[in-house]
N, C-alpha and C positions, 0 to 999 in steps of 0.2 A: 140781690146781692148787691151791696155798693160797688161801685166802679173800683176803687181801690183794693177791695177786699178780693174782687175778681182778678185784678192783677197780680196781686200777691199770690194767689193759689196758682195761676199759670207759671209765674217766675218761680216758685216754691217746686212745683213739678218738674220743671227743668232742671232745677239743681238737684234734685233727687234722683233724677234719671242720669246725671253725669258724674258718677262716683269718683272719677279721676280728678277732680277740681280739688285744689288743697283745701284744707280744713280753713286756714285764715280767709280765704276769699269766700267761702261760704258764710263764715262768721260776718264778714263786712257787708256780704250781699243781704243777709237775713236783718243786720242791724239798719242797713238803709232803708229796707222796707218797714221796719218797725216804726221809724221816724217819719214815714210818709213820702219816701224819695224813691218810688218804684221804678222812674225811668232811670234814676242814676244806679239803682240796684242793676237793674238790667243791662246797662251799659258796661258797668263794671264786669258783670258776669261775662258777656260776650268779650270784653278786653282780654279778660284773663284768659279765656279758652284759646284766643289767638296767641298771646304771648306765651302761653305753655305748649303751644302747637298740639293741641288736643284733636284727635282723629273724631269726626262726627259722622253720624250717618246722613242720608239724603233726608230720611224722615225727621230726624233731629233738627237738621237745618230749616226744614219746612216749618216746624213749630216755632223755632227762633223767628223765621221771618214773618209768622203770625202775629205773635206778640209784637215784635217791633212795627208791625203796622198798626196794630192796636194803641199802641204807645205813641206812635209818631216818632219813632226814633228809627228811622232806616240807617242812618250812619253807623249804629251800633253793630251791623252786619259787615262792615267794611272788610274785605278779604276773608271772611269766614267760610266763604264758598271754596276757598283753597283748601280747607281742612276735611272736606268731605271724602269720606272712604270712597276708593274706587272699586 
């Protein structure tokens, strides 16, 4: 599997597993992936998770961290650890 397809798959799965994300955000993230902007799509998704103060599980955060490392975008995780459910 080519790298961009692999990244799209990871990001798409994260989108599907976070149903509380607004529809317009999901559409924006999918559009960005469709034009080859996987890193920006991931950063956009993470930004909106934070902006909307969505509670996330420790497992979901770890999945985000794994994708961030894969993409080389650790800054996308900035402050998301504050949203981990206690």
